[in-house]
C-alpha positions in Angstrom: -4.7 -13.1 -5.3 -0.8 -13.8 -5.8 1.5 -10.8 -5.3 4.6 -11.0 -6.6 7.8 -8.5 -5.3 10.4 -7.2 -7.7 13.3 -5.8 -5.9 17.0 -6.1 -5.1 16.2 -6.4 -1.5 14.5 -9.2 -0.5 15.6 -9.5 3.6 13.6 -6.2 3.1 10.1 -7.9 3.7 11.3 -10.4 6.2 9.7 -10.0 9.4 6.6 -8.0 7.9 4.7 -11.2 6.5 5.5 -13.6 9.5 3.2 -11.5 11.7 -0.1 -10.3 12.6 -2.7 -9.9 9.9 -0.6 -10.4 7.1 0.8 -13.8 8.5 -2.8 -14.7 9.3 -4.3 -14.1 5.4 -1.0 -15.8 4.3 -1.7 -18.8 6.6 -5.7 -18.4 5.4 -4.1 -18.8 1.8 -5.8 -16.2 0.8 -2.8 -13.8 -0.7 0.4 -15.6 -1.7 3.4 -13.6 -1.3 6.6 -13.3 -3.7 10.0 -11.6 -3.0 11.6 -12.1 -6.5 15.1 -10.3 -6.9 15.2 -9.5 -10.4 19.2 -9.3 -10.8 19.1 -12.9 -11.5 17.7 -12.3 -14.3 19.6 -10.6 -15.5 22.3 -11.3 -19.0 25.2 -8.8 -17.6 28.3 -11.2 -16.0 29.1 -8.9 -13.6 25.2 -9.2 -12.4 24.3 -5.5 -13.0 21.0 -4.1 -13.1 22.1 -0.5 -13.2 23.7 1.9 -14.8 25.2 5.2 -16.1 22.5 7.9 -17.2 22.5 9.1 -21.2 22.9 12.3 -21.0 25.3 12.4 -17.7 23.9 13.6 -14.6 24.4 11.4 -11.2 23.3 7.9 -9.5 22.8 4.8 -11.2 19.7 4.2 -13.2 17.9 0.6 -13.1 17.9 -1.2 -16.7 15.4 -2.5 -18.9 16.9 -5.7 -19.2 16.5 -7.7 -16.0 13.3 -6.6 -15.4 11.6 -6.7 -18.8 12.7 -10.6 -18.2 11.8 -11.2 -15.0 7.9 -9.0 -15.5 7.8 -11.3 -18.5 8.9 -14.2 -16.4 6.2 -13.7 -14.7 2.8 -11.6 -15.8 0.1 -14.0 -16.5 -3.5 -12.9 -18.7 -5.4 -11.2 -15.5 -1.6 -9.5 -14.3 -1.5 -6.2 -13.1 2.0 -4.6 -13.5 2.8 -1.6 -10.7 5.9 0.6 -10.6 6.3 2.5 -7.1 8.0 5.6 -8.0 7.2 8.8 -7.3 6.2 10.4 -10.3 2.6 7.9 -9.6 -0.6 8.2 -8.8 -0.2 9.0 -6.1 -2.1 6.0 -3.7 -5.5 6.4 -1.4 -8.2 3.4 -0.2 -10.4 3.6 -3.2 -7.5 2.6 -5.0 -6.6 -0.1 -2.1 -10.4 -1.2 -2.7 -9.9 -1.4 -6.2 -7.0 -3.8 -6.2 -7.8 -6.1 -4.2 -10.5 -6.9 -6.3 -7.4 -8.3 -8.9 -5.9 -11.9 -9.2 -2.6 -11.4 -9.0 -0.4 -8.2 -8.1 3.5 -7.2 -9.5 4.8 -4.8 -8.1 8.3 -3.4 -9.0 10.2 -1.9 -6.4 12.7 0.7 -8.0 16.3 2.0 -6.2 18.8 3.8 -7.2 18.3 7.3 -9.2 15.5 5.4 -10.6 14.0 3.8 -13.8 14.6 3.9 -17.5 12.1 5.0 -19.0 10.9 2.4 -20.7 10.6 0.3 -18.2 7.2 2.3 -17.7 5.9 1.0 -20.7 5.3 -2.2 -19.7 3.7 -1.6 -16.6 -0.6 -0.5 -16.4 -0.1 2.1 -13.6 2.3 3.6 -11.5 2.0 5.0 -7.8 3.5 6.9 -5.5 2.4 6.5 -2.1 3.4 10.3 -1.2 5.0 13.7 -2.0 8.4 12.8 0.0 11.6 11.2 -1.6 12.7 7.2 0.3 15.6 5.1 -0.9 13.8 3.1 -2.8 10.4 1.1 -3.7 10.3 -1.4 -1.1 8.4 0.1 2.0 5.2 1.2 -0.8 5.6 -1.8 -1.8 5.0 -3.4 2.0 2.4 -0.6 2.5 0.6 -2.1 -1.0 0.0 -5.4 0.1 -0.7 -4.7 4.0 -3.7 -2.0 2.5 -5.0 -4.6 0.0 -4.2 -7.9 2.3 -6.2 -6.9 4.9 -9.7 -6.2 2.3 -9.3 -8.9 0.9 -12.8 -11.8 1.6 -12.4 -13.6 4.8 -9.2 -11.3 6.0 -10.5 -9.5 8.8 -14.3 -9.0 9.3 -16.1 -6.4 7.2 -17.9 -4.4 9.1 -13.8 -3.6 10.4 -13.0 -2.2 6.8 -16.3 -1.0 6.4 -16.1 2.6 8.0 -12.8 3.2 7.1 -11.1 6.6 7.6 -10.7 7.9 3.8 -13.7 5.3 2.6 -15.8 8.1 3.3 -15.0 11.5 2.3 -15.2 11.9 6.2 -11.9 10.8 9.0 -13.3 8.4 11.5 -15.8 9.4 14.7 -13.5 9.0 18.2 -13.2 5.8 19.7 -12.9 4.9 24.0 -13.2 2.2 26.1 -12.9 1.1 29.8 -11.7 3.4 31.9 -14.8 5.4 32.1 -12.2 8.5 33.4 -9.0 8.3 32.9 -6.5 11.2 34.3 -9.4 13.4 34.8 -10.9 13.2 31.3 -14.4 11.0 31.1 -15.9 8.9 28.1 -18.5 11.0 26.1 -22.0 10.2 28.4 -23.5 10.0 24.6 -21.7 6.7 24.0 -22.8 5.5 27.5 -26.3 6.3 27.2 -27.8 3.0 25.5 -29.4 5.5 22.6 -28.1 4.2 19.2 -29.8 7.3 17.2 -27.7 9.6 19.7 -24.4 8.0 19.4 -24.4 8.2 15.9 -25.7 11.8 15.8 -22.7 12.5 18.3 -20.2 10.5 15.7 -20.7 11.9 12.6 -20.7 15.3 14.1 -17.1 14.2 15.1 -16.4 12.5 12.2 -17.0 15.8 10.5 -15.8 18.0 12.9 -12.5 16.1 12.7 -12.5 16.6 9.8 -12.6 19.7 9.1 -10.1 20.6 11.9 -7.4 17.9 10.6 -8.0 18.0 6.7 -9.8 21.0 6.1 -9.2 19.9 2.3 -10.8 16.4 2.4 -14.1 18.8 3.7 -14.4 20.9 1.1 -14.4 17.9 -0.8 
C-alpha cells in the first residue's frame, strides 16, 4: 500500500514512522508513506495556500488551487482520496479494515479555519476521528495510518487483531500476566484452570459485562 499525506507541517510526522510496528511495516515494504507539503504546489508568488473567507468571518481558509494540483499530480487509477475534517464520518474499526484493502490512499490534512468547500469535490471520503476540535488534520492522519497499517498482511500476526476491541460489537475482555498475585490482587482462578471451554465462557461474559458498563451504546446495539 502507498499512503500520501498532504500536510503543511511534515515535520510533525518525523518520529512516528521511525518507531515500533510502523517502522517495521515500512522496512518490510508493506506500506510506502510519503509526506507531501502542498505549499510546494501553490501558484501564489508569496507561497500562500490560504485566504480570507467570502462573507467575512474569523480565520483563514485553505484555497483550492494548491490542493487540487497536488492531488492531481499524485492520484492514480486506484487511489482513494480522504479529507480529514470534523464534519466527516466518525472513524471506526470497520472503516480501517475497508481502507486496508486499498492500493493507494491520499490523506489531506486541513489547518487554519478549514477548507474551501469545493475541495470536497475531489475527495472520495470525509473522515473525523471524533467530536472535538484539533488544530489540524495531522494527528487524525497519524491515527488512520497506524490503524490501517497494522491490518496489512504480514505486518502483525492475524490472531493479534482478529479479536480486537471494536472488531465485534463487544469490548475486549480483561487480560493478566505474571505474577499471579500482585499487591493482594489475584488473577481469576478460571484463567489458570487449563479448561479452555470455561476460559472462553469467562472471557465472553467479561466482554459483555465490560461493554454494558463502559459502552452501553455498543451493548444495546
